[in-house]
N, C-alpha and C positions, 0 to 999 in steps of 0.2 A: 202454641203449645197443644192445642186440642188435636191438631193434625199429627203430631209426633207420637201420641199415644197409640192410635190405630197402627201406625207404621211399626212401632216397637212391638205391639202385640202380634202383628203379622210376621215380623222377623222372628220373634220368639217361637211362634207356632211352626214356622218353616224349619227352624233349627231343631226343634223337638222332633218333627216328622223325619228330618234327615237322620237324626241320631237313631231313632227307632228303626228306620229302614236299614241303616248300616249295621246295626247290632243284630237284627233278625234276618238279614239277607233279603234282598228284594227279588229273588228269583221266583218266577212263576212255575218253573218246572221242578218236579220232584227228582231226587237223586236217581240216576240210572240204575236199573235193576241189574243183577248179575247176568241175566239172560241178554239184556241189551248190551252190556259191556262185552260179553262173549261174542255177540254178533258183530259188534264194532271191531273187535280184535280180528275176527275171521275176515271181515271186509278189508281191513288193513293188510293182512297177510295175502289175501287174494290179489289186492292191488300191487303187491310187491313181488309177484311171481316173476320168475326168470325163464325166458324161453331157451337160451343157450348157456351151457356151463361156461363157455369161453368169454362171456360178458362179465369181466372182472368187476366193473363198477356196480352192476346190478346185483351180482352175488354178494359183494361187500355190503351193499345197502340192505339186502335181505338178512344177512348175518347180524347187522346192526339192529334192524327192526325186531328180530327175534330176541335180541339181548344176550347172545351167546357169550360175548366177552364179560358181561356183568356176572355171569354165573360160573363160567368155566375158566376164565382168566385170559390173559393176553395171548395172542397168536398171530401168525402170519398165514396167508393162504397160498395154496398152489392149486392150479387147475390142470387136471389131466385130460387133455383134449386130443391126444394123438391116436388113441385106439379105444374101442369100446371094451368094457364099460367106462364111459367118461366119468370122471370123479372129481370130487372136491377134497382136498387134503388140508386139514387144519393142523399146523405145527405149533404146539404150545411150548412155551419157553421154560416152564417150571413144572416140577413134580406136583400134582394136585395134593391139597391138604388132606382130603379124604377121597381115596381112590374109588371106593364104592359109590359115593355120591356123584363124583365126576363121571364115572362110567354110565350110571343110570341116566344122568342128565344128557350126556353125549348122545346116547341112543334116542332119547326123546327129540333132541334137536335134529338128529340125523333123519328120523322119521319125517319131520316137517320139511327139511331141506330136500329130501328125495321126492316128496310130493310136490313141492313148490318150484323146483328147477326141472323143467320138462325133460331134458336129456341127461340128467344126472343119474348114473346107475350105481354109484357107491359114494359113501362119505367115509373118509379115513381121518383119524387123528393120531398124532404122535406126541409123546411127551417124554422127557428124560427121567430115568430112574437109575441113579448112580451112573455107571459107565454104559448102561444099556439104553436103547431107545424103544419105548413101548409103542406098539401099533394097535389101534382098534379099528376094525373094518366093519362097516354096516352096509349091506347091499339092498337094493330095491326088493329082491326076493326075500331076504331075511326079514325086512321090515313088514312086507305084505303078509308073510307067514305069521309073524308074531301078533299082528293086529287083525288077521283074518280079513284083509281087504285087498283090492287091486289098487295099490298106492297111487299109480299114475292116473287113476280116474277120480282121485280125491281132491282135485283143485280146479274143477271145471266151473265152479261158481262159488260165491261167498258161502252159500248154504252147504256146499260140499266140503269146504274148508272147516266150517263150523261142525259138520258131522264128523270129520276126521279128528278134530280136537276133542269132541265128545267120546269118540271111540278110544282114543288114547287115554282119556281120563278113566273110562270104564275098564279098559284092559289093565291099567296100572293103578287102579283104585287102592290096592293094598301096598303100594310102594310110596313111602313118605318122601323119598327123594324126588319123585316125579310130581307128587301132589303139592309139594312146596312151590313148584313153578306155577301151578294153577292158582295158588293163593295170591300170587303177585300180578298175574295178567288180568 
């Protein structure tokens, strides 16, 4: 019986320690700062770059990485590769709930797609509105002018992608439709 008491005491001590660790979390690292999270996101986007617009799988993967469908809705893609400017066309199947939010966020994603797909010169989206089909077109030139950057030089490194994300955040700081995307990334 004397041997069982130390064993019970040891078992009780270990169970208590396990309970404390599980409740308090046994992680040595502090939560990632927003700067670290932004750098990680930029690294992820940099790693997802696409060299040629004609690479359907890579373009689809980049669209998924960006979360386009989560914010803008379901779509199919069409790749325009026969003549320049080469383009990506996103065909949305429904009228957006809020056209202003949709349009602002489309331009945000188009900025990133134009920077991250080397030979993409324009991003187009279409969506139905009654009997009409609405087209939004955003070119490398328009994106570069709106951001005051050479967009095609903004994806040479993870730091360049992070700088592009910060530029977009700064330029659109007064646009809640764009800032909403930064709250989630």
